[in-house]
C-alpha positions in Angstrom: -44.2 49.5 27.1 -41.1 49.4 29.3 -42.7 50.4 32.6 -43.6 47.5 35.0 -45.1 48.4 38.4 -44.0 46.2 41.3 -47.4 44.5 41.5 -47.2 43.5 37.8 -43.7 42.1 38.2 -44.8 40.0 41.2 -47.9 38.8 39.4 -46.0 37.7 36.3 -43.2 36.1 38.3 -45.6 34.3 40.6 -47.8 33.0 37.7 -44.7 31.6 36.0 -43.6 29.8 39.2 -47.1 28.5 39.8 -47.4 27.1 36.3 -44.0 25.4 36.6 -45.1 23.9 40.0 -48.3 22.6 38.4 -46.4 21.0 35.5 -43.8 19.2 37.5 -46.1 16.2 38.5 -46.5 15.4 34.8 -42.8 14.5 34.7 -42.9 12.3 37.7 -43.9 8.6 38.0 -47.2 7.5 39.5 -45.5 6.1 42.6 -43.6 9.4 43.1 -46.8 11.4 42.7 -48.5 9.3 45.3 -45.9 10.5 47.9 -46.6 14.2 47.2 -48.3 15.9 50.2 -51.9 16.7 49.8 -51.4 20.5 49.9 -49.2 20.3 46.8 -50.4 19.9 43.2 -50.1 16.2 42.1 -52.4 16.0 39.1 -50.5 15.0 35.9 -51.5 15.3 32.3 -53.8 12.5 31.2 -52.2 10.5 28.4 -54.3 9.3 25.4 -54.7 5.8 24.0 -51.7 6.1 21.7 -49.4 7.1 24.6 -50.3 4.9 27.5 -52.1 2.0 25.8 -55.6 0.9 26.4 -58.7 -0.5 24.7 -60.9 0.5 21.8 -64.3 -0.8 21.2 -66.6 -0.2 18.2 -70.2 -0.7 19.2 -73.2 -1.1 17.0 -76.7 -0.2 18.1 -79.1 -3.1 17.3 -82.0 -1.0 16.0 -83.7 -4.0 14.5 -84.1 -5.6 18.0 -85.3 -2.3 19.3 -88.0 -2.1 16.6 -89.1 -5.7 17.3 -89.6 -4.7 21.0 -91.6 -1.7 19.9 -93.8 -3.8 17.8 -94.3 -6.4 20.6 -95.3 -3.5 23.0 -97.6 -2.2 20.4 -99.4 -5.5 20.1 -99.9 -5.6 23.9 -101.2 -2.0 23.9 -103.6 -2.7 21.0 -104.9 -5.8 22.6 -105.8 -3.8 25.8 -107.3 -1.0 23.8 -109.5 -3.3 21.7 -110.8 -5.0 24.8 -111.5 -1.6 26.3 -113.4 -0.4 23.2 -115.0 -3.8 22.7 -113.5 -4.2 19.2 -113.6 -7.8 18.0 -110.4 -8.9 16.3 -108.4 -12.0 15.4 -104.8 -12.8 14.3 -103.2 -9.8 16.2 -99.5 -10.5 15.7 -96.2 -9.1 14.3 -95.3 -10.3 10.8 -92.4 -9.0 8.6 -91.9 -5.9 10.7 -95.6 -5.0 10.7 -98.6 -5.6 13.0 -101.4 -7.4 11.4 -104.9 -8.3 12.5 -108.4 -8.8 11.1 -111.8 -7.6 12.5 -114.2 -10.3 13.4 -117.5 -10.3 11.5 -119.5 -10.3 14.7 -117.7 -7.2 16.0 -120.1 -4.4 16.9 -117.6 -2.0 15.2 -117.9 -3.9 11.9 -121.7 -3.7 12.0 -121.7 0.0 12.6 -119.1 1.2 10.1 -116.1 0.1 8.0 -113.3 0.8 10.5 -113.5 4.4 11.6 -113.7 3.5 15.3 -110.8 1.1 14.8 -108.6 3.8 13.2 -109.5 6.1 16.1 -108.6 3.5 18.7 -105.3 2.8 16.9 -104.5 6.6 16.7 -105.1 6.8 20.5 -102.5 4.1 21.1 -100.0 5.7 18.8 -100.4 8.7 16.4 -97.2 7.7 14.6 -98.6 4.6 12.8 -99.3 4.2 9.1 -102.5 2.3 8.8 -103.2 0.0 5.8 -106.6 -1.5 5.4 -108.1 -4.0 2.9 -111.6 -4.8 4.0 -111.5 -6.2 7.5 -107.7 -6.8 7.3 -105.3 -4.3 8.8 -101.5 -3.7 8.7 -99.8 -1.2 11.0 -96.3 0.1 10.8 -94.4 3.0 12.3 -94.0 6.0 9.9 -90.7 6.8 8.3 -90.6 10.1 10.0 -91.0 8.4 13.4 -88.4 5.8 12.7 -85.9 8.5 11.6 -86.5 10.6 14.7 -86.5 7.6 17.0 -83.2 6.3 15.5 -81.5 9.7 16.2 -82.9 9.8 19.7 -81.8 6.2 20.3 -78.2 7.0 19.3 -78.0 10.1 21.3 -79.5 8.4 24.4 -77.1 5.4 23.9 -74.1 7.8 23.7 -75.1 9.5 27.0 -75.7 6.2 28.8 -72.4 4.7 27.6 -70.7 7.8 28.9 -72.3 7.5 32.3 -71.5 3.8 32.6 -67.9 4.2 31.5 -67.3 7.3 33.8 -68.8 5.6 36.8 -66.4 2.6 36.5 -63.5 5.0 37.4 -61.9 4.9 33.9 -60.0 8.0 32.9 -60.7 10.4 30.0 -62.7 8.0 27.8 -63.3 9.1 24.2 -66.9 8.4 23.1 -67.9 9.4 19.6 -70.6 8.6 17.1 -69.5 6.9 13.9 -71.9 6.6 10.9 -75.6 5.9 11.3 -75.6 3.5 14.2 -72.1 3.0 15.7 -70.3 4.3 18.7 -66.5 4.4 19.0 -65.2 4.0 22.6 -61.6 4.5 23.5 -60.5 4.0 27.1 -56.8 4.9 27.8 -55.0 2.8 30.4 -57.5 -0.1 30.3 -55.6 -3.3 29.9 -58.5 -5.7 30.5 -61.7 -4.6 28.7 -63.8 -7.6 29.8 -65.4 -5.9 32.7 -66.2 -2.9 30.6 -67.7 -5.1 27.9 -69.9 -6.8 30.3 -71.3 -3.5 31.5 -71.9 -2.2 28.0 -73.4 -5.4 26.7 -76.3 -5.2 29.1 -79.4 -3.1 28.3 -80.2 -2.9 32.0 -83.9 -2.7 31.4 -85.6 -3.4 34.7 -89.3 -4.2 34.9 -91.7 -5.4 37.7 -94.2 -8.1 37.1 -96.6 -10.3 39.1 -95.8 -14.0 39.2 -98.6 -16.2 37.7 -99.2 -18.6 40.7 -101.7 -20.6 38.7 -99.0 -22.1 36.5 -97.3 -25.3 37.8 -93.6 -26.1 37.5 -94.5 -28.8 35.0 -96.4 -26.4 32.8 -93.4 -24.0 33.0 -91.0 -26.7 31.9 -93.2 -27.6 28.9 -94.0 -24.0 28.1 -97.8 -24.5 28.4 -98.8 -21.2 29.9 -102.0 -19.2 29.4 -102.1 -16.1 27.1 -100.7 -13.0 28.8 -98.1 -15.1 30.7 -94.5 -15.5 29.7 -91.8 -17.8 31.0 -88.5 -16.1 32.0 -85.3 -17.7 33.2 -84.0 -17.1 36.7 -80.8 -15.2 37.3 -77.7 -17.5 37.2 -76.6 -16.3 40.7 -79.7 -17.7 42.2 -78.9 -21.1 40.9 -75.4 -20.9 42.3 -76.3 -19.6 45.7 -79.6 -21.3 46.3 -80.1 -24.9 45.1 -83.9 -24.8 45.4 -84.3 -21.5 43.5 -86.6 -21.9 40.4 -84.7 -21.9 37.2 -87.7 -20.5 35.3 -90.6 -18.3 36.3 -94.1 -17.8 34.9 -94.8 -14.1 35.1 -97.6 -11.9 33.8 -96.4 -10.2 30.6 -98.1 -6.9 31.6 -95.4 -4.5 33.0 -96.7 -3.1 36.3 -93.8 -0.7 36.7 -90.6 0.0 34.7 -87.1 1.0 35.8 -87.1 4.3 34.0 -88.8 5.8 37.1 -85.8 5.1 39.2 -83.9 8.1 40.5 -81.2 6.4 42.6 -79.6 3.0 43.2 -76.7 2.1 45.4 -75.0 -0.9 47.1 -75.8 -1.7 50.7 -75.9 -4.8 52.9 -78.7 -6.9 54.3 -79.1 -6.4 58.0 -79.9 -10.1 58.6 -77.6 -12.0 56.2 -74.9 -9.5 55.6 -75.1 -10.1 51.9 -74.6 -7.3 49.4 -77.9 -6.0 48.0 -79.0 -3.1 45.8 -81.2 -0.4 47.3 -83.3 1.6 44.8 -85.7 4.6 45.0 -88.4 5.7 42.6 -89.5 9.2 41.6 -92.8 10.6 42.9 -94.8 9.0 40.1 -93.1 5.7 40.5 -93.4 5.8 44.3 -97.2 6.2 44.0 -97.5 3.3 41.5 -95.2 1.1 43.6 -97.3 1.8 46.7 -100.6 1.0 44.8 -99.1 -2.2 43.4 -97.8 -3.5 46.7 -101.1 -2.5 48.5 -103.3 -4.4 46.0 -101.1 -7.5 45.8 -100.1 -8.3 49.4 -99.2 -12.0 49.7 -98.4 -12.4 46.0 -94.9 -13.0 44.6 -93.5 -10.0 42.8 -90.8 -10.5 40.1 -88.1 -8.0 39.5 -86.8 -8.6 36.0 -83.5 -7.3 34.6 -82.8 -7.9 30.9 -85.4 -10.6 30.7 -84.0 -12.5 33.7 -85.8 -12.8 37.0 -83.3 -11.5 39.6 -85.6 -12.1 42.5 -89.3 -12.8 43.1 -90.1 -12.0 46.8 -93.6 -12.2 48.3 -95.1 -8.8 49.1 -95.5 -9.0 52.9 -97.0 -5.5 53.3 -97.6 -2.3 51.3 -94.4 -0.4 50.5 -95.3 3.3 50.8 -91.9 5.0 50.8 -91.1 4.5 47.1 -87.9 2.5 47.8 -87.0 -1.2 47.9 -84.1 -3.7 47.9 -83.0 -6.1 45.2 -81.4 -9.2 46.6 -80.2 -12.3 44.7 -76.9 -13.7 45.7 -74.8 -10.7 44.7 -71.1 -10.2 45.3 -70.0 -6.7 46.3 -68.7 -6.2 42.7 -71.8 -7.5 40.9 -74.1 -5.4 43.3 -72.0 -2.3 42.5 -72.2 -3.1 38.8 -76.0 -3.4 38.9 -76.3 -0.1 40.8 -74.2 1.6 38.2 -76.3 0.2 35.4 -79.6 1.3 37.1 -78.2 4.8 37.9 -77.0 5.3 34.3 -80.4 4.1 32.9 -81.4 1.5 30.5 -80.0 1.4 27.0 -82.8 2.0 24.6 -81.4 -0.8 22.3 -78.8 -3.5 22.7 -75.2 -2.8 21.8 -73.1 -5.3 19.8 -69.3 -5.2 20.0 -68.3 -5.6 16.4 -64.6 -4.6 16.7 -62.1 -4.7 19.6 -58.6 -3.4 19.6 -56.0 -3.1 22.3 -52.9 -0.9 22.4 -50.2 -2.3 24.6 -48.3 -0.2 27.1 -45.1 -1.0 25.2 -46.4 0.6 22.0 -47.5 3.6 24.1 -44.0 3.8 25.6 -42.5 3.7 22.1 -44.8 6.6 21.1 -43.8 8.6 24.1 -40.1 8.0 23.5 -40.4 9.0 19.8 -42.4 12.1 20.7 -40.1 13.1 23.4 -37.0 12.6 21.2 -38.5 14.7 18.4 -39.6 17.4 20.9 -36.1 17.6 22.5 -34.4 17.7 19.1 -36.8 20.4 17.8 -36.6 22.6 20.9 -32.8 22.1 21.2 -32.3 23.4 17.6 -34.5 26.4 18.3 -32.6 27.2 21.5 -29.2 27.0 19.6 -30.6 29.1 16.7 -31.9 31.9 19.0 -28.6 32.1 21.0 -26.5 32.2 17.8 -28.6 34.9 16.0 -29.7 37.0 19.0 -27.3 36.4 21.8 -28.5 37.5 25.2 -31.9 38.4 23.9 -32.1 34.9 22.3 -31.4 33.4 25.7 -34.3 35.5 27.1 -36.6 34.1 24.3 -35.4 30.5 25.1 -36.3 30.9 28.8 -39.7 32.3 27.9 -40.2 29.3 25.5 -39.5 26.8 28.3 -41.9 28.7 30.5 -44.4 28.5 27.7 -44.0 24.7 27.6 -44.6 24.4 31.3 -47.6 26.6 31.1 -49.1 24.5 28.3 -48.6 21.3 30.3 -50.0 22.8 33.5 -53.2 24.0 31.8 -53.7 20.7 30.1 -53.6 19.0 33.5 -55.9 21.6 35.0 -58.5 21.3 32.2 -58.1 17.4 32.4 -57.4 17.3 28.7 -56.0 14.1 27.2 -52.6 14.4 25.6 -52.1 12.4 22.5 -49.2 12.1 20.0 -50.7 14.8 17.7 -51.1 16.8 20.9 -47.3 16.6 21.4 -46.9 17.9 17.8 -49.2 20.8 18.8 -47.0 21.7 21.8 -43.9 21.6 19.6 -45.6 23.8 17.0 -46.7 26.4 19.6 -43.2 26.4 21.1 -41.8 27.4 17.7 -44.5 30.1 17.4 -43.6 31.5 20.8 -40.0 32.0 19.5 -41.4 33.4 16.3 -43.1 36.2 18.2 -39.8 37.2 19.7 -38.1 37.1 16.3 -40.6 39.7 15.1 -39.8 41.9 18.1 -36.1 41.6 17.8 -36.0 42.3 14.1 -38.1 45.4 14.6 -35.5 46.5 17.2 -32.7 46.1 14.7 -34.6 48.2 12.2 -35.2 51.0 14.7 -31.5 51.0 15.6 -30.6 51.3 12.0 -32.9 54.3 11.7 -30.8 56.0 14.3 -32.9 55.5 17.5 -31.3 54.9 20.9 -31.3 51.5 22.5 -34.0 52.4 25.0 -36.3 53.8 22.2 -35.5 51.0 19.8 -36.5 48.4 22.4 -39.7 50.2 23.3 -40.7 50.7 19.7 -39.8 47.1 18.9 -42.3 45.7 21.4 -44.9 48.3 20.6 -44.9 48.2 16.8 -44.6 44.4 16.6 -47.5 43.7 19.0 -50.1 44.2 16.3 -48.5 41.7 14.0 -48.0 39.2 16.8 -51.6 39.5 18.0 -53.0 39.1 14.5 -51.0 36.0 13.8 -51.9 34.4 17.1 -55.7 35.2 16.6 -55.5 33.6 13.1 -53.9 30.4 14.4 -56.3 30.3 17.4 -59.3 30.6 15.0 -57.9 27.7 13.0 -57.6 25.6 16.2 -61.2 26.4 17.2 -62.4 25.2 13.7 -60.4 22.0 14.0 -61.9 21.4 17.5 -65.4 22.1 16.3 -65.3 19.9 13.2 -62.6 17.4 14.0 -62.8 14.1 15.8 -60.4 12.1 18.0 -56.8 13.0 17.7 -57.6 16.0 15.6 -59.4 17.5 18.6 -56.4 16.7 20.8 -54.1 18.6 18.4 -56.5 21.5 18.4 -56.7 21.7 22.2 -53.0 21.7 22.7 -52.5 24.2 19.8 -55.1 26.6 21.3 -53.7 26.4 24.8 -50.2 26.8 23.5 -51.1 29.8 21.4 -52.6 31.6 24.4 -49.5 30.8 26.5 -47.3 31.9 23.6 -48.9 35.3 23.5 -48.5 35.7 27.3 -44.8 34.8 27.3 -43.9 36.8 24.2 -45.8 40.0 25.3 -45.1 39.9 29.1 -42.5 37.4 30.2 -39.8 38.2 27.5 -40.5 41.9 27.8 -40.1 41.7 31.6 -36.7 40.0 31.3 -35.5 42.6 28.7 -36.7 45.5 30.8 -35.0 44.2 33.9 -31.7 43.8 32.0 -32.1 47.2 30.5 -32.5 48.9 33.9 -29.5 47.1 35.4 -27.1 47.1 32.4 -28.0 50.5 30.8 -26.3 49.5 27.5 -25.1 51.8 24.8 -25.6 49.4 22.0 -28.2 46.7 21.3 -26.8 43.2 21.9 -28.5 41.5 18.9 
């Protein structure tokens, strides 16, 4: 236990110096860190919402709107299916959350049987429908099992997309958690103005491609008199601002020719002729084939690109587009084009998000928390330092040095793992610092017992480290297990506490077993004492 080869001494000493070097940027201001040369570590510990301030949003998934969209899509699919199967119907519409329709008496299906072919056609459209039938009247609704599974899928997909959008905006260490059945908690440290973030999260970013109905006149559009299968959509506000003659409303065919879920990439670029920012997009293989077929079959026709039920642009197809890529223009600024590219890359939200609660934590409150946490930490560590020196003398000083190294190691690992430090996290660091000293107390008390039993100083020190190791290891493993359980089942600040506790426990075991022992062994070789100085 008291033999250290040269390579091990160099490894322990070098690792301690490295951890101290990695932790130093966390004590420097942002302006000072910016001046650090690139070859030196400059990454600081990320502070949580309670330490540096920021914004917190509570989002609610509008599942009712999502279900209405599903019902509307179902009506369109049923209409096409019934026409394909030559099933006569009337009154096909959505009512009270259900799709209703009646078979016409002159329908061939009605003359042949009482609805078997109708049920078969409905099942081909969606096997997850509950079919109610009274004579020739039908009611359709999605099954409870489908709704439950879809709700879970919608929430998980929304969490993933919110995470993509927030991370792509350059924000730091956001906390995104599910709350309850249909809510998402979003915390963004360091974000003083959440308006830009709210605008990104408030858009579903659902992009679809439609043909423009050229048979509808502007007067008909204004009065809303459009034929079945055609819908009127507003133009994007940017077009009104940049182009005075741009239509404010468009009549487009309701049938979606291509949807944005087949996009694989979107990024900002600039138009070669006008120099205006535009968004370049690219489809996957399936989308590219569909896009090529659509543009080949509709040369000379206007083609509307719709985002969140607004027509961004409606260019005329001049020639077939074979490569599976295109450009969206529409009076973008560099920022708005970049925002749209972010939204398209992240994907469309399956359901709208409503912001039901917004809270901001000012930097002053975060500074107060840091000051309070720092004061408590300094007082606590100071008392431990004094206690160890009074009770264990020189060996207490060795333990104090190892304790300080332990704190530097914890901070450096937090910065390397890009973990967020919160106020409970500071409490976790102080706790592990105390446990680091506790391990040394076990070793020192064991040394005292061995001396009382008549053993020499050299033997007492060796047996103290050897016999106390089992107890130290068991206690650290027990605490580490508790930290892992807290991390697995906890949320928010509880997880922050668990992370710092786990890292601190591992560092504590390292400093107690290796660093303190190295200092004691080095002193023992040089001083060759006759009595134990504790």
